[in-house]
ZARO-49136 format. One record per residue (C-alpha): residue in one letter; z, y, x. Coordinates in steps of 0.25 Angstrom, whole numbers, padded with zeros to 4 digits, always signed. Example, Ala and Ser with C-alpha at 12.3 -4.5 7.8 and 13.67 -1.06 7.14 Angstrom:
// residues 2
A+0031-0018+0049S+0029-0004+0055
***
This chain:
// residues 230
X+0085-0001+0052X+0098+0004+0056X+0089+0015+0065X+0087+0024+0053X+0096+0035+0048X+0102+0031+0036X+0092+0036+0026X+0080+0035+0033X+0067+0043+0029X+0056+0034+0025X+0042+0038+0019X+0035+0031+0006X+0020+0031+0004X+0010+0034+0009X+0008+0045+0020X-0003+0056+0015X-0016+0053+0021X-0024+0063+0030X-0039+0069+0024X-0045+0061+0034X-0037+0046+0030X-0045+0049+0017X-0059+0055+0023X-0058+0043+0031X-0056+0033+0019X-0067+0040+0011X-0075+0037+0024X-0072+0024+0026X-0073+0021+0011X-0087+0028+0011X-0090+0021+0023X-0092+0030+0033X-0082+0026+0042X-0077+0010+0047X-0065+0003+0045X-0062+0006+0062X-0061+0021+0057X-0051+0018+0044X-0043+0011+0053X-0042+0021+0063X-0041+0030+0053X-0030+0024+0045X-0022+0022+0059X-0023+0038+0061X-0017+0040+0046X-0006+0030+0050X-0002+0037+0064X-0001+0051+0057X+0007+0045+0046X+0017+0039+0055X+0015+0051+0064X+0019+0061+0051X+0032+0052+0047X+0036+0051+0063X+0035+0067+0064X+0042+0068+0049X+0054+0060+0054X+0053+0050+0046X+0064+0037+0048X+0053+0025+0043X+0039+0027+0041X+0026+0020+0037X+0010+0022+0041X+0010+0029+0027X+0003+0020+0023X-0011+0026+0027X-0020+0013+0028X-0019+0011+0014X-0028+0018+0005X-0026+0021-0010X-0017+0016-0016X-0008+0009-0007X-0016-0002-0008X-0034+0000-0006X-0034-0004+0008X-0027-0017+0003X-0037-0022-0007X-0048-0021+0001X-0044-0033+0007X-0035-0039-0002X-0042-0052-0008X-0043-0057-0022X-0046-0042-0029X-0059-0035-0031X-0062-0019-0035X-0066-0015-0048X-0075-0004-0050X-0070+0010-0049X-0072+0016-0063X-0068+0031-0061X-0074+0038-0048X-0074+0053-0051X-0065+0063-0051X-0051+0063-0045X-0045+0052-0041X-0038+0043-0050X-0031+0030-0051X-0043+0025-0059X-0052+0027-0046X-0044+0019-0040X-0051+0005-0035X-0046-0007-0044X-0048-0021-0042X-0048-0036-0049X-0041-0047-0043X-0052-0060-0041X-0043-0068-0036X-0029-0070-0030X-0025-0058-0022X-0024-0061-0008X-0020-0050+0005X-0030-0055+0016X-0025-0064+0028X-0020-0056+0035X-0012-0048+0022X-0014-0034+0019X-0011-0027+0034X+0000-0019+0030X+0006-0026+0043X-0003-0019+0051X+0001-0007+0044X+0013-0009+0049X+0012-0012+0063X+0002-0001+0065X+0015+0008+0061X+0026+0001+0068X+0017+0002+0080X+0014+0018+0077X+0029+0022+0076X+0042+0021+0082X+0049+0024+0068X+0056+0015+0058X+0044+0010+0049X+0041+0004+0033X+0029-0004+0031X+0024-0001+0015X+0016-0011+0008X+0012-0007-0008X+0019-0018-0019X+0010-0028-0028X+0010-0017-0041X+0001-0007-0031X-0006-0019-0025X-0010-0024-0039X-0010-0009-0045X-0025-0009-0044X-0028-0023-0047X-0032-0030-0061X-0028-0044-0062X-0042-0050-0064X-0041-0065-0069X-0034-0067-0056X-0019-0062-0061X-0013-0060-0076X-0010-0046-0074X-0006-0034-0062X+0008-0039-0060X+0002-0054-0056X-0005-0045-0046X+0006-0037-0042X+0013-0050-0039X+0002-0056-0033X+0002-0044-0021X+0016-0045-0021X+0014-0059-0015X+0005-0052-0006X+0013-0042-0003X+0024-0050+0001X+0017-0057+0011X+0013-0043+0017X+0027-0039+0017X+0031-0051+0025X+0021-0050+0036X+0026-0036+0035X+0042-0038+0039X+0036-0049+0050X+0029-0039+0056X+0042-0030+0057X+0041-0022+0046X+0056-0020+0042X+0055-0010+0030X+0044-0011+0018X+0042-0003+0008X+0033-0007-0004X+0024+0002-0012X+0021+0002-0027X+0016+0016-0032X+0008+0006-0041X+0018+0000-0048X+0010-0001-0062X+0015-0001-0075X+0025-0013-0072X+0041-0012-0074X+0052-0010-0063X+0056-0024-0064X+0041-0028-0063X+0039-0020-0049X+0053-0025-0045X+0048-0039-0044X+0035-0037-0039X+0042-0031-0027X+0051-0041-0024X+0039-0052-0026X+0033-0044-0015X+0044-0041-0007X+0049-0056-0007X+0055-0061+0006X+0052-0047+0013X+0061-0046+0024X+0062-0030+0024X+0068-0018+0020X+0060-0013+0007X+0055+0000+0002X+0049+0002-0013X+0039+0013-0014X+0037+0017-0030X+0028+0029-0035X+0017+0033-0043X+0015+0045-0051X+0004+0053-0054X-0006+0051-0042X-0015+0064-0041X-0010+0067-0057X-0016+0056-0061X-0006+0043-0066X-0010+0029-0063X-0003+0024-0076X-0004+0029-0091X+0008+0030-0099X+0008+0021-0111
***
């Protein structure tokens, strides 16, 4: 990255979603538009995020993570094998974390044969800008944040360890596709120690020959804390 400024600017997290993004996602969920319509909208949203970052003069850009539905991982839950949704218990009132769809592990967690699709997202980004780019991927704790271990896994850490293996394969594929800077997003780190989080990060990135970034956050989204203090 010798062509970059001494302190290059970059982005962290997701780009803001325009109103038409939400409208199309809701229409898709209601069966009013098809998968082709959704893909076209996602391309438009990625193009908008890319142009916004270029116009702002950002040195290292992403696609804004606009293809990922709520919580970084919902789009991937739809294609991951070995999990099944648990009925949502609360639907009325302002949005809260207890309204998210949660899952239970019913078998070995597996990515589809072609991976999670993050390589395809990265290739689209790379083909639509001349700026330096950064690939992003949710971390093992975030992937496992809404999955009950069921009888397949011993606990939430075991689920995260399995996701670290799945993520590692995806990151290696990203490097093979030309990614030289990869950011791991871990906003849903859960109630684990920093040492445990670091161990899982190391498992997910083992042997990945790229510059690595680590995005950690989690405040009171919409004023609704995810975890209660004990």
